[in-house]
C-alpha positions in Angstrom: 158.2 94.6 106.9 159.9 98.0 107.0 163.3 96.7 106.2 162.0 94.5 103.5 160.0 97.3 101.9 163.2 99.5 101.7 164.6 97.0 99.2 162.0 98.2 96.7 162.5 102.0 96.9 162.5 103.4 93.4 160.9 100.3 91.9 157.5 100.0 90.3 155.7 97.5 92.5 152.3 95.8 93.2 151.5 96.2 96.9 148.9 93.8 98.2 146.9 95.1 101.2 144.1 94.0 103.4 142.5 97.5 103.4 142.3 98.5 99.7 139.1 98.0 97.6 140.8 96.0 94.8 143.2 94.2 97.1 146.3 95.7 95.5 147.9 99.1 94.7 150.4 99.7 91.8 153.0 102.4 91.9 156.6 103.4 92.6 157.7 103.2 96.2 159.3 106.6 97.1 159.9 106.4 100.8 159.5 103.9 103.7 159.2 105.2 107.2 158.4 103.7 110.6 154.7 103.1 110.1 154.1 103.4 106.4 155.3 104.0 102.8 154.8 106.7 100.2 153.7 105.5 96.8 153.5 107.5 93.5 150.8 106.2 91.3 150.6 106.4 87.4 147.9 109.0 87.6 150.3 111.4 89.5 148.6 110.8 92.8 150.7 110.3 95.9 149.4 107.8 98.5 150.5 106.7 101.9 150.0 103.1 103.0 150.1 101.8 106.5 152.6 99.0 106.7 150.4 97.1 109.2 148.0 96.3 106.3 150.5 95.3 103.7 150.6 91.5 103.1 152.9 91.3 100.1 155.1 93.5 97.9 156.0 92.4 94.4 158.1 94.1 91.7 156.0 94.6 88.6 156.7 91.7 86.3 158.4 92.3 83.0 158.9 90.4 79.7 162.3 89.3 78.5 162.7 92.5 76.4 162.1 94.7 79.5 158.5 95.8 78.8 155.8 95.5 81.4 153.5 92.5 81.1 150.0 93.3 80.1 148.3 90.8 82.4 149.5 89.9 85.9 148.0 86.8 87.3 148.4 85.9 90.9 
């Protein structure tokens, strides 16, 4: 997972985890280390996520004109 997560550094992503309350975390991946990754959220908070609990990483979907989609359905 570490090598795959490194592909998304600097991208705004949706990170699906087993441990979070809502099931997903949105933010920009800043760094990926041995056991976790650092995420900068919209609110300015920085969060560290344990890679053992990550089930899926998805780049935030965008429309044809480059704007972020309002609703993301999974």
